[in-house]
C-alpha positions in Angstrom: 0.0 0.0 0.0 2.8 2.4 0.8 5.3 1.5 -1.9 2.9 0.8 -4.8 0.0 3.1 -3.8 -2.5 0.2 -4.0 -6.1 1.3 -3.1 -7.1 -2.1 -1.8 -7.0 -5.9 -2.2 -8.9 -8.0 -4.8 -9.3 -11.7 -4.2 -11.0 -14.5 -6.0 -11.0 -17.3 -3.4 -12.8 -19.9 -5.7 -10.2 -19.4 -8.5 -7.2 -19.0 -6.1 -8.1 -22.1 -4.2 -8.8 -20.9 -0.6 -11.8 -20.3 1.6 -12.2 -16.6 2.6 -11.8 -17.6 6.3 -8.7 -19.7 5.8 -5.9 -18.7 8.2 -3.6 -18.1 5.3 -5.6 -14.9 4.4 -5.7 -13.5 7.9 -2.5 -11.4 7.6 -4.0 -9.8 4.4 -7.1 -8.7 6.2 -5.1 -7.4 9.1 -2.9 -5.4 6.7 -6.0 -4.0 5.1 -7.4 -3.0 8.5 -4.1 -1.4 9.5 -3.9 0.7 6.3 -7.7 1.3 6.1 -7.9 -0.4 2.7 -10.9 -2.3 1.4 -11.1 -5.9 0.2 -13.0 -6.9 -3.0 -14.0 -10.5 -3.1 -15.2 -12.1 -6.3 -18.6 -13.5 -5.5 -21.3 -15.1 -7.5 -21.1 -16.4 -11.1 -17.5 -16.9 -12.4 -16.6 -18.0 -15.9 -13.1 -19.0 -14.7 -12.3 -22.7 -15.2 -12.0 -24.4 -11.9 -13.8 -21.7 -9.9 -16.6 -23.7 -8.4 -19.8 -21.8 -8.0 -20.4 -23.3 -4.6 -17.3 -21.5 -3.4 -18.6 -18.1 -4.6 -21.9 -18.0 -2.7 -22.0 -14.8 -0.7 -22.6 -16.7 2.5 -19.2 -18.3 2.2 -17.8 -14.8 3.1 -19.8 -14.2 6.2 -17.4 -15.4 8.8 -14.6 -13.2 7.4 -16.8 -10.1 7.1 -18.3 -10.7 10.6 -14.9 -11.1 12.2 -13.3 -8.0 10.6 -15.9 -5.2 11.2 -13.3 -2.5 10.6 -12.5 -3.7 7.1 -14.7 -2.8 4.1 -15.6 -5.8 1.9 -17.3 -5.9 -1.4 -19.0 -9.0 -2.8 -18.8 -8.4 -6.6 -21.6 -9.0 -9.1 -24.3 -8.6 -6.5 -23.4 -12.2 -5.8 -25.6 -13.2 -8.7 -27.4 -15.6 -8.9 -27.5 -15.4 -5.1 -28.9 -11.8 -5.0 -31.0 -12.3 -1.9 -28.1 -13.8 0.0 -26.1 -10.8 -0.9 -28.9 -8.5 0.3 -28.9 -10.4 3.6 -25.2 -9.8 4.0 -25.7 -6.1 3.3 -28.5 -5.8 5.8 -26.5 -7.6 8.5 -23.1 -6.1 8.0 -22.6 -2.4 7.4 -19.0 -3.1 6.3 -20.3 -5.2 3.4 -20.8 -3.7 -0.1 -21.7 -5.1 -3.5 -21.7 -3.8 -7.1 -23.7 -3.9 -10.3 -21.3 -5.8 -12.5 -23.8 -8.5 -13.1 -23.8 -11.1 -15.8 -26.7 -10.2 -18.1 -28.3 -13.0 -20.0 -30.8 -11.1 -22.0 -30.1 -7.3 -22.2 -28.5 -5.0 -19.7 -31.8 -3.1 -19.4 -33.8 -6.2 -18.7 -31.2 -7.5 -16.2 -31.0 -4.3 -14.2 -34.8 -4.0 -14.1 -35.0 -7.5 -12.8 -32.3 -7.0 -10.3 -33.8 -3.8 -8.9 -37.5 -4.8 -9.0 -37.8 -8.6 -8.9 -34.7 -10.1 -7.4 -35.0 -7.4 -4.8 -38.2 -5.6 -3.9 -38.7 -2.4 -6.0 -37.8 -0.1 -3.1 -35.2 -2.3 -1.3 -32.3 -0.4 -2.8 -33.6 3.1 -1.8 -35.0 2.1 1.6 -32.2 -0.1 2.9 -29.2 -0.6 0.6 -28.5 2.7 -1.0 -25.3 3.2 1.0 -23.7 -0.2 0.1 -24.2 -0.7 -3.7 -21.6 0.6 -6.2 -21.7 1.0 -9.9 -19.3 -1.4 -11.7 -19.1 -2.9 -15.1 -16.5 -5.7 -15.2 -15.2 -4.4 -18.5 -14.3 -5.6 -21.1 -16.9 -8.4 -20.9 -19.7 -6.1 -19.8 -19.3 -2.5 -21.0 -19.7 0.3 -18.6 -21.8 2.5 -20.9 -24.3 -0.4 -21.4 -24.7 -1.0 -17.7 -24.9 2.8 -17.0 -27.6 3.2 -19.7 -29.5 0.2 -18.2 -29.3 1.6 -14.7 -30.5 5.0 -15.9 -33.8 3.2 -16.7 -34.3 2.0 -13.1 -36.5 4.3 -11.1 -34.8 5.8 -8.0 -34.3 9.1 -6.2 -31.5 11.4 -7.4 -29.6 11.1 -4.1 -29.7 7.3 -4.3 -28.5 7.4 -7.9 -25.6 9.6 -7.0 -24.5 7.2 -4.2 -24.8 4.3 -6.7 -22.8 5.9 -9.5 -20.0 7.4 -7.4 -20.6 8.2 -3.8 -20.5 4.7 -2.4 -17.4 3.8 -4.4 -15.6 6.8 -3.1 -16.6 6.0 0.5 -15.7 2.3 0.0 -12.2 3.2 -1.4 -11.4 6.0 1.1 -13.2 4.7 4.2 -14.8 8.0 5.0 -18.3 8.1 6.4 
């Protein structure tokens, strides 16, 4: 963090072959806590060979998130297809975040509408989650402009949209409340 100026740590436990709560990872979490740096965990669907889906369920990260309340963690891709498990993690742990870099099967617009109105209740984001969800695109596979355009079609208050597009990411990266 000091020599390279890294903004945080990104881990893909299913691909890298460890459980998030393995003792081998503890020094990394402690380092992130010491330097006030966030941890991004790949969660949900992964196209990577050998990255078993069962190891990417958002609930697999609970023990780590629970035992490190001073570290900000993000579970990527809204944990899709386990969106409601991700929502449960967000509700239970204020140090847990997620992002919108979701795998879309049909179109980005249909996927974002489904995420924000079916997979979650239509007001869940605004009423309970608007401080923990960040815009992300997982480029180059899913283009930022397409996901942004899709999210623009989802009904939400302006303040919630600002947090989604940039405010939450800034707070996640910098650790400021």
